BAKOL-372477 format. One record per residue (C-alpha): residue number from 1; residue in three letters; x, y, z. Coordinates in pm, 1 decimal, decimal comma, always signed. Example, Ala and Ser with C-alpha at 12.3 -4.5 7.8 and 13.67 -1.06 7.14 Angstrom:
BEGIN
{num: 1 | residuo: ALA | px: +1230,0 | py: -450,0 | pz: +780,0} .
{num: 2 | residuo: SER | px: +1367,0 | py: -106,0 | pz: +714,0} .
***
This chain:
BEGIN
{num: 1 | residuo: MET | px: +7250,6 | py: +12291,7 | pz: +16741,2} .
{num: 2 | residuo: SER | px: +7060,8 | py: +12329,1 | pz: +16414,8} .
{num: 3 | residuo: GLU | px: +7381,7 | py: +12372,5 | pz: +16217,5} .
{num: 4 | residuo: LEU | px: +7509,8 | py: +12033,1 | pz: +16329,0} .
{num: 5 | residuo: ARG | px: +7204,0 | py: +11822,1 | pz: +16230,6} .
{num: 6 | residuo: PRO | px: +7343,3 | py: +11496,7 | pz: +16374,0} .
{num: 7 | residuo: ALA | px: +7261,6 | py: +11154,3 | pz: +16236,2} .
{num: 8 | residuo: ILE | px: +7155,2 | py: +10900,4 | pz: +16497,1} .
{num: 9 | residuo: LEU | px: +7237,7 | py: +10531,2 | pz: +16474,9} .
{num: 10 | residuo: LYS | px: +7050,0 | py: +10294,7 | pz: +16705,0} .
{num: 11 | residuo: ILE | px: +7198,2 | py: +9946,3 | pz: +16735,9} .
{num: 12 | residuo: GLY | px: +6947,7 | py: +9702,9 | pz: +16880,6} .
{num: 13 | residuo: GLY | px: +7038,0 | py: +9482,8 | pz: +17174,4} .
{num: 14 | residuo: SER | px: +6939,0 | py: +9177,3 | pz: +16969,3} .
{num: 15 | residuo: VAL | px: +7213,3 | py: +9263,7 | pz: +16719,6} .
{num: 16 | residuo: ILE | px: +7507,4 | py: +9288,2 | pz: +16961,2} .
{num: 17 | residuo: THR | px: +7388,6 | py: +9025,0 | pz: +17212,8} .
{num: 18 | residuo: ASP | px: +7216,5 | py: +8688,4 | pz: +17206,9} .
{num: 19 | residuo: LYS | px: +6888,6 | py: +8769,6 | pz: +17380,3} .
{num: 20 | residuo: SER | px: +6812,2 | py: +8401,0 | pz: +17441,7} .
{num: 21 | residuo: GLY | px: +7110,9 | py: +8377,7 | pz: +17676,4} .
{num: 22 | residuo: GLU | px: +7237,9 | py: +8594,7 | pz: +17959,5} .
{num: 23 | residuo: LEU | px: +7537,1 | py: +8827,2 | pz: +17925,9} .
{num: 24 | residuo: ALA | px: +7597,1 | py: +8680,1 | pz: +17579,8} .
{num: 25 | residuo: ALA | px: +7774,8 | py: +8937,5 | pz: +17362,4} .
{num: 26 | residuo: ARG | px: +7804,9 | py: +8893,2 | pz: +16986,7} .
{num: 27 | residuo: THR | px: +8165,7 | py: +9014,7 | pz: +16973,4} .
{num: 28 | residuo: GLN | px: +8211,8 | py: +8944,1 | pz: +16602,2} .
{num: 29 | residuo: ASP | px: +7908,1 | py: +9155,5 | pz: +16515,4} .
{num: 30 | residuo: ILE | px: +8028,3 | py: +9433,1 | pz: +16745,0} .
{num: 31 | residuo: ALA | px: +8366,2 | py: +9434,4 | pz: +16567,8} .
{num: 32 | residuo: ARG | px: +8204,4 | py: +9427,4 | pz: +16222,1} .
{num: 33 | residuo: LEU | px: +7969,4 | py: +9715,2 | pz: +16305,9} .
{num: 34 | residuo: ALA | px: +8258,5 | py: +9921,7 | pz: +16444,0} .
{num: 35 | residuo: GLU | px: +8438,5 | py: +9867,0 | pz: +16115,2} .
{num: 36 | residuo: GLU | px: +8133,5 | py: +9971,2 | pz: +15913,2} .
{num: 37 | residuo: ILE | px: +8099,8 | py: +10286,5 | pz: +16125,1} .
{num: 38 | residuo: GLN | px: +8469,6 | py: +10359,8 | pz: +16072,9} .
{num: 39 | residuo: ASN | px: +8444,7 | py: +10308,9 | pz: +15696,1} .
{num: 40 | residuo: ALA | px: +8130,9 | py: +10520,3 | pz: +15663,2} .
{num: 41 | residuo: ASN | px: +8308,7 | py: +10808,4 | pz: +15842,0} .
{num: 42 | residuo: VAL | px: +7990,1 | py: +11009,9 | pz: +15905,9} .
{num: 43 | residuo: ARG | px: +8035,8 | py: +11347,8 | pz: +16072,7} .
{num: 44 | residuo: ASN | px: +7805,6 | py: +11446,5 | pz: +16359,1} .
{num: 45 | residuo: LEU | px: +7699,1 | py: +11093,8 | pz: +16445,8} .
{num: 46 | residuo: ILE | px: +7540,8 | py: +10983,9 | pz: +16774,0} .
{num: 47 | residuo: ILE | px: +7518,2 | py: +10612,5 | pz: +16856,0} .
{num: 48 | residuo: VAL | px: +7262,8 | py: +10461,8 | pz: +17094,0} .
{num: 49 | residuo: HIS | px: +7260,2 | py: +10088,1 | pz: +17166,6} .
{num: 50 | residuo: GLY | px: +7019,0 | py: +9855,1 | pz: +17338,1} .
{num: 51 | residuo: GLY | px: +7073,9 | py: +9623,4 | pz: +17632,2} .
{num: 52 | residuo: GLY | px: +6978,3 | py: +9280,3 | pz: +17500,6} .
{num: 53 | residuo: SER | px: +7088,7 | py: +8996,6 | pz: +17725,7} .
{num: 54 | residuo: PHE | px: +7295,3 | py: +9234,0 | pz: +17941,5} .
{num: 55 | residuo: GLY | px: +7024,9 | py: +9475,8 | pz: +18053,1} .
{num: 56 | residuo: HIS | px: +6683,1 | py: +9319,0 | pz: +18017,0} .
{num: 57 | residuo: PRO | px: +6705,3 | py: +8995,1 | pz: +18222,2} .
{num: 58 | residuo: ILE | px: +6839,3 | py: +9171,8 | pz: +18531,7} .
{num: 59 | residuo: ALA | px: +6597,7 | py: +9463,1 | pz: +18497,6} .
{num: 60 | residuo: GLN | px: +6313,1 | py: +9213,2 | pz: +18465,0} .
{num: 61 | residuo: LYS | px: +6431,7 | py: +9005,4 | pz: +18761,4} .
{num: 62 | residuo: TYR | px: +6422,4 | py: +9309,2 | pz: +18989,6} .
{num: 63 | residuo: ALA | px: +6119,9 | py: +9474,8 | pz: +18820,0} .
{num: 64 | residuo: ILE | px: +6313,4 | py: +9797,9 | pz: +18773,3} .
{num: 65 | residuo: ASN | px: +6063,5 | py: +9917,5 | pz: +18511,2} .
{num: 66 | residuo: ILE | px: +5779,1 | py: +9945,7 | pz: +18767,3} .
{num: 67 | residuo: GLY | px: +5981,2 | py: +10172,1 | pz: +18995,4} .
{num: 68 | residuo: PHE | px: +6115,2 | py: +10154,0 | pz: +19349,1} .
{num: 69 | residuo: LYS | px: +5900,3 | py: +9929,8 | pz: +19571,7} .
{num: 70 | residuo: GLU | px: +6144,7 | py: +9752,6 | pz: +19804,0} .
{num: 71 | residuo: GLU | px: +6504,6 | py: +9778,8 | pz: +19921,9} .
{num: 72 | residuo: ASN | px: +6644,7 | py: +9478,9 | pz: +19734,1} .
{num: 73 | residuo: GLN | px: +6564,7 | py: +9653,6 | pz: +19404,5} .
{num: 74 | residuo: LYS | px: +6847,9 | py: +9897,5 | pz: +19470,4} .
{num: 75 | residuo: VAL | px: +7112,5 | py: +9636,6 | pz: +19402,8} .
{num: 76 | residuo: GLY | px: +6911,1 | py: +9535,8 | pz: +19095,5} .
{num: 77 | residuo: PHE | px: +6919,9 | py: +9894,5 | pz: +18971,9} .
{num: 78 | residuo: ALA | px: +7296,2 | py: +9906,9 | pz: +19032,5} .
{num: 79 | residuo: GLU | px: +7351,6 | py: +9571,3 | pz: +18862,0} .
{num: 80 | residuo: THR | px: +7136,6 | py: +9665,5 | pz: +18560,1} .
{num: 81 | residuo: HIS | px: +7329,1 | py: +9989,6 | pz: +18514,1} .
{num: 82 | residuo: HIS | px: +7663,5 | py: +9816,2 | pz: +18564,9} .
{num: 83 | residuo: MET | px: +7588,2 | py: +9543,8 | pz: +18308,8} .
{num: 84 | residuo: MET | px: +7495,6 | py: +9811,5 | pz: +18057,7} .
{num: 85 | residuo: THR | px: +7833,7 | py: +9976,7 | pz: +18113,2} .
{num: 86 | residuo: VAL | px: +7999,9 | py: +9637,7 | pz: +18054,1} .
{num: 87 | residuo: LEU | px: +7820,3 | py: +9593,9 | pz: +17720,2} .
{num: 88 | residuo: ASN | px: +7887,6 | py: +9956,4 | pz: +17634,0} .
{num: 89 | residuo: GLY | px: +8255,7 | py: +9895,8 | pz: +17709,3} .
{num: 90 | residuo: LEU | px: +8273,1 | py: +9617,2 | pz: +17450,2} .
{num: 91 | residuo: LEU | px: +8138,6 | py: +9850,0 | pz: +17181,7} .
{num: 92 | residuo: MET | px: +8364,0 | py: +10134,0 | pz: +17299,3} .
{num: 93 | residuo: ASP | px: +8668,6 | py: +9904,3 | pz: +17277,2} .
{num: 94 | residuo: ALA | px: +8580,2 | py: +9813,1 | pz: +16918,3} .
{num: 95 | residuo: LEU | px: +8531,4 | py: +10177,0 | pz: +16815,8} .
{num: 96 | residuo: ILE | px: +8833,9 | py: +10325,6 | pz: +16990,7} .
{num: 97 | residuo: TRP | px: +9068,4 | py: +10047,3 | pz: +16870,2} .
{num: 98 | residuo: ARG | px: +8976,8 | py: +10159,9 | pz: +16518,2} .
{num: 99 | residuo: GLY | px: +9079,3 | py: +10517,9 | pz: +16587,8} .
{num: 100 | residuo: ILE | px: +8726,2 | py: +10652,3 | pz: +16628,2} .
{num: 101 | residuo: PRO | px: +8702,4 | py: +10929,3 | pz: +16893,1} .
{num: 102 | residuo: ALA | px: +8400,6 | py: +10769,3 | pz: +17058,9} .
{num: 103 | residuo: VAL | px: +8303,0 | py: +10885,7 | pz: +17407,4} .
{num: 104 | residuo: SER | px: +8055,9 | py: +10703,6 | pz: +17630,3} .
{num: 105 | residuo: VAL | px: +7777,7 | py: +10923,5 | pz: +17769,4} .
{num: 106 | residuo: THR | px: +7603,6 | py: +10758,5 | pz: +18063,8} .
{num: 107 | residuo: PRO | px: +7227,7 | py: +10832,8 | pz: +18051,2} .
{num: 108 | residuo: SER | px: +7176,4 | py: +10787,6 | pz: +18426,9} .
{num: 109 | residuo: SER | px: +7425,1 | py: +11071,6 | pz: +18487,3} .
{num: 110 | residuo: CYS | px: +7253,9 | py: +11329,0 | pz: +18263,1} .
{num: 111 | residuo: ILE | px: +6887,6 | py: +11221,2 | pz: +18240,0} .
{num: 112 | residuo: VAL | px: +6604,7 | py: +11211,4 | pz: +18495,9} .
{num: 113 | residuo: THR | px: +6261,6 | py: +11078,7 | pz: +18403,3} .
{num: 114 | residuo: LYS | px: +5911,2 | py: +11139,1 | pz: +18536,8} .
{num: 115 | residuo: LYS | px: +5685,3 | py: +10833,5 | pz: +18524,5} .
{num: 116 | residuo: GLY | px: +5931,3 | py: +10678,8 | pz: +18281,4} .
{num: 117 | residuo: ARG | px: +5939,0 | py: +10973,8 | pz: +18040,8} .
{num: 118 | residuo: ILE | px: +6242,3 | py: +11198,8 | pz: +17998,2} .
{num: 119 | residuo: GLN | px: +6189,5 | py: +11511,9 | pz: +18207,9} .
{num: 120 | residuo: CYS | px: +6541,2 | py: +11652,0 | pz: +18242,9} .
{num: 121 | residuo: PHE | px: +6828,4 | py: +11604,3 | pz: +17997,8} .
{num: 122 | residuo: GLU | px: +7155,8 | py: +11789,2 | pz: +18056,2} .
{num: 123 | residuo: LYS | px: +7257,7 | py: +11815,9 | pz: +17692,5} .
{num: 124 | residuo: ALA | px: +7553,4 | py: +12057,5 | pz: +17715,6} .
{num: 125 | residuo: PRO | px: +7816,8 | py: +11777,4 | pz: +17718,4} .
{num: 126 | residuo: LEU | px: +7658,3 | py: +11611,2 | pz: +17413,4} .
{num: 127 | residuo: THR | px: +7645,7 | py: +11944,4 | pz: +17230,1} .
{num: 128 | residuo: SER | px: +8011,5 | py: +12016,9 | pz: +17307,0} .
{num: 129 | residuo: MET | px: +8119,4 | py: +11667,9 | pz: +17198,9} .
{num: 130 | residuo: LEU | px: +7948,2 | py: +11704,3 | pz: +16861,7} .
{num: 131 | residuo: ARG | px: +8098,6 | py: +12047,0 | pz: +16804,5} .
{num: 132 | residuo: MET | px: +8446,4 | py: +11911,3 | pz: +16879,7} .
{num: 133 | residuo: GLY | px: +8405,5 | py: +11615,4 | pz: +16646,2} .
{num: 134 | residuo: PHE | px: +8364,6 | py: +11339,4 | pz: +16904,2} .
{num: 135 | residuo: LEU | px: +8124,3 | py: +11048,8 | pz: +16854,2} .
{num: 136 | residuo: PRO | px: +7892,8 | py: +11025,5 | pz: +17159,6} .
{num: 137 | residuo: VAL | px: +7773,8 | py: +10674,7 | pz: +17245,8} .
{num: 138 | residuo: MET | px: +7468,7 | py: +10630,9 | pz: +17469,9} .
{num: 139 | residuo: TYR | px: +7250,1 | py: +10334,7 | pz: +17563,3} .
{num: 140 | residuo: GLY | px: +6929,5 | py: +10224,2 | pz: +17727,0} .
{num: 141 | residuo: ASP | px: +6982,6 | py: +10256,3 | pz: +18100,3} .
{num: 142 | residuo: ALA | px: +6834,0 | py: +10237,1 | pz: +18448,3} .
{num: 143 | residuo: VAL | px: +6776,9 | py: +10601,0 | pz: +18547,2} .
{num: 144 | residuo: LEU | px: +6640,0 | py: +10796,3 | pz: +18841,9} .
{num: 145 | residuo: ASP | px: +6275,4 | py: +10901,7 | pz: +18825,0} .
{num: 146 | residuo: THR | px: +6111,7 | py: +11190,3 | pz: +19012,7} .
{num: 147 | residuo: GLU | px: +5792,9 | py: +10995,3 | pz: +19089,1} .
{num: 148 | residuo: MET | px: +5882,9 | py: +10625,8 | pz: +19062,8} .
{num: 149 | residuo: GLY | px: +6225,1 | py: +10645,4 | pz: +19226,8} .
{num: 150 | residuo: PHE | px: +6382,8 | py: +10486,5 | pz: +18922,4} .
{num: 151 | residuo: ALA | px: +6279,4 | py: +10358,0 | pz: +18580,3} .
{num: 152 | residuo: ILE | px: +6410,5 | py: +10195,7 | pz: +18264,2} .
{num: 153 | residuo: LEU | px: +6492,1 | py: +10439,5 | pz: +17987,7} .
{num: 154 | residuo: SER | px: +6474,7 | py: +10259,2 | pz: +17654,2} .
{num: 155 | residuo: GLY | px: +6716,5 | py: +10332,9 | pz: +17374,4} .
{num: 156 | residuo: ASP | px: +6412,5 | py: +10393,0 | pz: +17153,2} .
{num: 157 | residuo: GLN | px: +6277,7 | py: +10673,7 | pz: +17372,6} .
{num: 158 | residuo: LEU | px: +6630,5 | py: +10811,7 | pz: +17388,3} .
{num: 159 | residuo: ILE | px: +6683,4 | py: +10829,9 | pz: +17010,4} .
{num: 160 | residuo: SER | px: +6345,7 | py: +10990,4 | pz: +16951,5} .
{num: 161 | residuo: TYR | px: +6410,2 | py: +11251,5 | pz: +17222,3} .
{num: 162 | residuo: ILE | px: +6762,5 | py: +11328,5 | pz: +17100,2} .
{num: 163 | residuo: ALA | px: +6644,4 | py: +11349,3 | pz: +16739,3} .
{num: 164 | residuo: ALA | px: +6370,5 | py: +11598,5 | pz: +16823,6} .
{num: 165 | residuo: ASN | px: +6584,3 | py: +11811,9 | pz: +17057,8} .
{num: 166 | residuo: PHE | px: +6900,0 | py: +11813,7 | pz: +16846,1} .
{num: 167 | residuo: ASN | px: +6719,5 | py: +11862,8 | pz: +16514,8} .
{num: 168 | residuo: ALA | px: +6861,4 | py: +11537,2 | pz: +16379,2} .
{num: 169 | residuo: GLU | px: +6905,4 | py: +11494,2 | pz: +16007,4} .
{num: 170 | residuo: ARG | px: +6798,0 | py: +11127,8 | pz: +16014,9} .
{num: 171 | residuo: ILE | px: +6770,5 | py: +10814,5 | pz: +16226,4} .
{num: 172 | residuo: ILE | px: +6901,3 | py: +10470,3 | pz: +16134,0} .
{num: 173 | residuo: ILE | px: +6781,6 | py: +10175,6 | pz: +16339,1} .
{num: 174 | residuo: GLY | px: +6971,7 | py: +9848,3 | pz: +16315,4} .
{num: 175 | residuo: VAL | px: +6766,9 | py: +9543,5 | pz: +16416,3} .
{num: 176 | residuo: ASP | px: +6795,1 | py: +9165,6 | pz: +16366,9} .
{num: 177 | residuo: VAL | px: +6528,7 | py: +9138,9 | pz: +16094,4} .
{num: 178 | residuo: ASP | px: +6501,6 | py: +9297,7 | pz: +15748,5} .
{num: 179 | residuo: GLY | px: +6277,7 | py: +9586,9 | pz: +15853,4} .
{num: 180 | residuo: LEU | px: +5931,5 | py: +9648,5 | pz: +15996,1} .
{num: 181 | residuo: TYR | px: +5673,5 | py: +9374,6 | pz: +15935,2} .
{num: 182 | residuo: ASP | px: +5299,2 | py: +9339,7 | pz: +15981,4} .
{num: 183 | residuo: THR | px: +5367,8 | py: +9050,6 | pz: +16219,8} .
{num: 184 | residuo: ASP | px: +5672,0 | py: +8886,2 | pz: +16379,9} .
{num: 185 | residuo: PRO | px: +5877,7 | py: +8737,7 | pz: +16090,1} .
{num: 186 | residuo: LYS | px: +6052,9 | py: +8503,2 | pz: +16334,3} .
{num: 187 | residuo: ILE | px: +5720,3 | py: +8333,5 | pz: +16404,1} .
{num: 188 | residuo: GLU | px: +5514,7 | py: +8391,5 | pz: +16088,5} .
{num: 189 | residuo: LYS | px: +5694,5 | py: +8283,2 | pz: +15769,8} .
{num: 190 | residuo: ASN | px: +5442,5 | py: +8479,7 | pz: +15558,7} .
{num: 191 | residuo: ALA | px: +5502,5 | py: +8806,3 | pz: +15744,3} .
{num: 192 | residuo: LYS | px: +5487,7 | py: +9106,2 | pz: +15510,1} .
{num: 193 | residuo: ILE | px: +5761,5 | py: +9368,9 | pz: +15518,9} .
{num: 194 | residuo: PHE | px: +5681,1 | py: +9738,9 | pz: +15489,7} .
{num: 195 | residuo: THR | px: +5936,6 | py: +9903,7 | pz: +15260,6} .
{num: 196 | residuo: HIS | px: +5789,0 | py: +10251,3 | pz: +15309,8} .
{num: 197 | residuo: LEU | px: +5556,7 | py: +10394,4 | pz: +15573,2} .
{num: 198 | residuo: THR | px: +5405,8 | py: +10738,0 | pz: +15626,9} .
{num: 199 | residuo: LEU | px: +5326,9 | py: +10887,0 | pz: +15967,2} .
{num: 200 | residuo: ASN | px: +4957,5 | py: +10800,9 | pz: +15935,2} .
{num: 201 | residuo: GLU | px: +5037,1 | py: +10442,5 | pz: +15839,2} .
{num: 202 | residuo: LEU | px: +5277,8 | py: +10417,5 | pz: +16132,4} .
{num: 203 | residuo: LYS | px: +5008,6 | py: +10530,7 | pz: +16374,8} .
{num: 204 | residuo: LYS | px: +4769,3 | py: +10267,2 | pz: +16241,1} .
{num: 205 | residuo: LEU | px: +5033,0 | py: +10001,2 | pz: +16307,8} .
{num: 206 | residuo: GLN | px: +5026,2 | py: +10081,2 | pz: +16678,6} .
{num: 207 | residuo: ASN | px: +4709,2 | py: +9879,6 | pz: +16718,6} .
{num: 208 | residuo: LYS | px: +4831,7 | py: +9586,0 | pz: +16510,9} .
{num: 209 | residuo: LEU | px: +5176,6 | py: +9507,3 | pz: +16643,5} .
{num: 210 | residuo: GLY | px: +5198,0 | py: +9275,6 | pz: +16940,8} .
{num: 211 | residuo: LYS | px: +5475,0 | py: +9269,5 | pz: +17194,9} .
{num: 212 | residuo: SER | px: +5809,1 | py: +9102,7 | pz: +17137,6} .
{num: 213 | residuo: THR | px: +5830,3 | py: +8734,3 | pz: +17229,6} .
{num: 214 | residuo: SER | px: +6180,3 | py: +8761,7 | pz: +17380,1} .
{num: 215 | residuo: CYS | px: +6259,5 | py: +8914,4 | pz: +17718,5} .
{num: 216 | residuo: ASP | px: +6231,7 | py: +9290,6 | pz: +17672,6} .
{num: 217 | residuo: VAL | px: +6131,9 | py: +9529,8 | pz: +17951,0} .
{num: 218 | residuo: THR | px: +6102,0 | py: +9823,8 | pz: +17708,2} .
{num: 219 | residuo: GLY | px: +5801,7 | py: +9712,8 | pz: +17502,1} .
{num: 220 | residuo: GLY | px: +5944,0 | py: +9520,5 | pz: +17207,7} .
{num: 221 | residuo: MET | px: +5850,7 | py: +9626,8 | pz: +16854,1} .
{num: 222 | residuo: PHE | px: +5527,2 | py: +9788,6 | pz: +16975,1} .
{num: 223 | residuo: GLY | px: +5730,8 | py: +10011,0 | pz: +17204,9} .
{num: 224 | residuo: LYS | px: +5961,7 | py: +10105,9 | pz: +16917,4} .
{num: 225 | residuo: ILE | px: +5669,1 | py: +10220,3 | pz: +16702,4} .
{num: 226 | residuo: VAL | px: +5522,5 | py: +10436,7 | pz: +16978,1} .
{num: 227 | residuo: GLU | px: +5859,5 | py: +10599,4 | pz: +17047,4} .
{num: 228 | residuo: LEU | px: +5934,6 | py: +10674,4 | pz: +16680,3} .
{num: 229 | residuo: ILE | px: +5620,9 | py: +10879,4 | pz: +16617,5} .
{num: 230 | residuo: PRO | px: +5741,1 | py: +11213,0 | pz: +16771,1} .
{num: 231 | residuo: ALA | px: +6056,7 | py: +11204,7 | pz: +16555,4} .
{num: 232 | residuo: VAL | px: +5857,8 | py: +11135,0 | pz: +16237,5} .
{num: 233 | residuo: GLU | px: +5619,5 | py: +11419,4 | pz: +16327,6} .
{num: 234 | residuo: LYS | px: +5922,6 | py: +11649,9 | pz: +16318,8} .
{num: 235 | residuo: GLU | px: +5996,4 | py: +11530,3 | pz: +15963,7} .
{num: 236 | residuo: ILE | px: +6301,8 | py: +11326,7 | pz: +16063,5} .
{num: 237 | residuo: PRO | px: +6326,8 | py: +11025,3 | pz: +15828,2} .
{num: 238 | residuo: ILE | px: +6389,3 | py: +10685,4 | pz: +15983,1} .
{num: 239 | residuo: THR | px: +6552,9 | py: +10388,2 | pz: +15812,2} .
{num: 240 | residuo: ILE | px: +6522,7 | py: +10043,4 | pz: +15970,7} .
{num: 241 | residuo: VAL | px: +6775,8 | py: +9787,9 | pz: +15844,6} .
{num: 242 | residuo: ASN | px: +6904,7 | py: +9444,2 | pz: +15935,7} .
{num: 243 | residuo: ALA | px: +7227,0 | py: +9518,8 | pz: +16123,9} .
{num: 244 | residuo: THR | px: +7319,0 | py: +9149,4 | pz: +16142,2} .
{num: 245 | residuo: LYS | px: +7381,9 | py: +9153,2 | pz: +15766,2} .
{num: 246 | residuo: PRO | px: +7727,3 | py: +9280,8 | pz: +15661,1} .
{num: 247 | residuo: ASN | px: +7742,3 | py: +9635,7 | pz: +15521,6} .
{num: 248 | residuo: TYR | px: +7372,2 | py: +9714,1 | pz: +15568,3} .
{num: 249 | residuo: VAL | px: +7451,6 | py: +9969,4 | pz: +15840,0} .
{num: 250 | residuo: TYR | px: +7741,6 | py: +10100,9 | pz: +15630,6} .
{num: 251 | residuo: LYS | px: +7514,9 | py: +10153,7 | pz: +15329,4} .
{num: 252 | residuo: ALA | px: +7247,7 | py: +10322,1 | pz: +15542,0} .
{num: 253 | residuo: LEU | px: +7506,4 | py: +10555,7 | pz: +15693,5} .
{num: 254 | residuo: LYS | px: +7637,1 | py: +10641,3 | pz: +15345,7} .
{num: 255 | residuo: LYS | px: +7278,5 | py: +10700,0 | pz: +15221,6} .
{num: 256 | residuo: GLU | px: +7314,6 | py: +10417,1 | pz: +14970,6} .
{num: 257 | residuo: LYS | px: +7022,3 | py: +10201,0 | pz: +14867,3} .
{num: 258 | residuo: VAL | px: +6969,5 | py: +9916,9 | pz: +15113,4} .
{num: 259 | residuo: GLN | px: +6687,5 | py: +9675,2 | pz: +15191,7} .
{num: 260 | residuo: GLY | px: +6478,2 | py: +9783,1 | pz: +15487,7} .
{num: 261 | residuo: THR | px: +6192,7 | py: +10011,5 | pz: +15591,6} .
{num: 262 | residuo: LEU | px: +6187,1 | py: +10385,9 | pz: +15530,1} .
{num: 263 | residuo: ILE | px: +5953,1 | py: +10590,5 | pz: +15751,4} .
{num: 264 | residuo: GLU | px: +5872,9 | py: +10949,5 | pz: +15651,3} .
{num: 265 | residuo: LYS | px: +5610,1 | py: +11202,1 | pz: +15754,3} .
{num: 266 | residuo: GLU | px: +5434,3 | py: +11186,1 | pz: +15418,1} .
***
């Protein structure tokens, strides 16, 4: 896989859904992002998207993230997974309609976790897709777990794992703010943006960042920081940009200068 060196694009759930509602897709943003991906025309690209208002409210309602405790959670697991496929379908429609050979890869069919951490990943299909020139699209999902019964696999854990195991060239993370801040910019108007962070600085941030204020069963911004560290340790650069702003994702994909946060090992 080293010869492929895929780029990984993570599209946050807050970008393609309205997280204050339920099952509220931002269809115009989905279409715009698909167009930017088409125009950038990056080879060896893997896309991972979040769940937003499709995945998190249902997963929270049935407490899927704490594992299997009672029978009625089973339908909650099924519903969480199904709603993620619905959201995934909207993105797939937008990509395929633009002539992009995107193929959905369902995490719950190829990944098993242990205590919420990826233990088994059948990566042969993903490898073959990249070699053939397809664009694999994955997402945060409800997955089976060897000890908990089931768990929530976040898109952030997924991108970090894929990056490390596929020797990714870089990671681009599209969120709904201008980058990584020292506090929540949606609450604190004087929040300071980090334009560049090293691995050591990133680790220090772990103790400073609080959890997201919106419904998120995967840990909010604090969870993102924790998950990014293994990828940065492997010298994979990470760019965080505001994917709600037109052409920011396009510019990041094309390696053009764009406002955001760059995270590197040193």
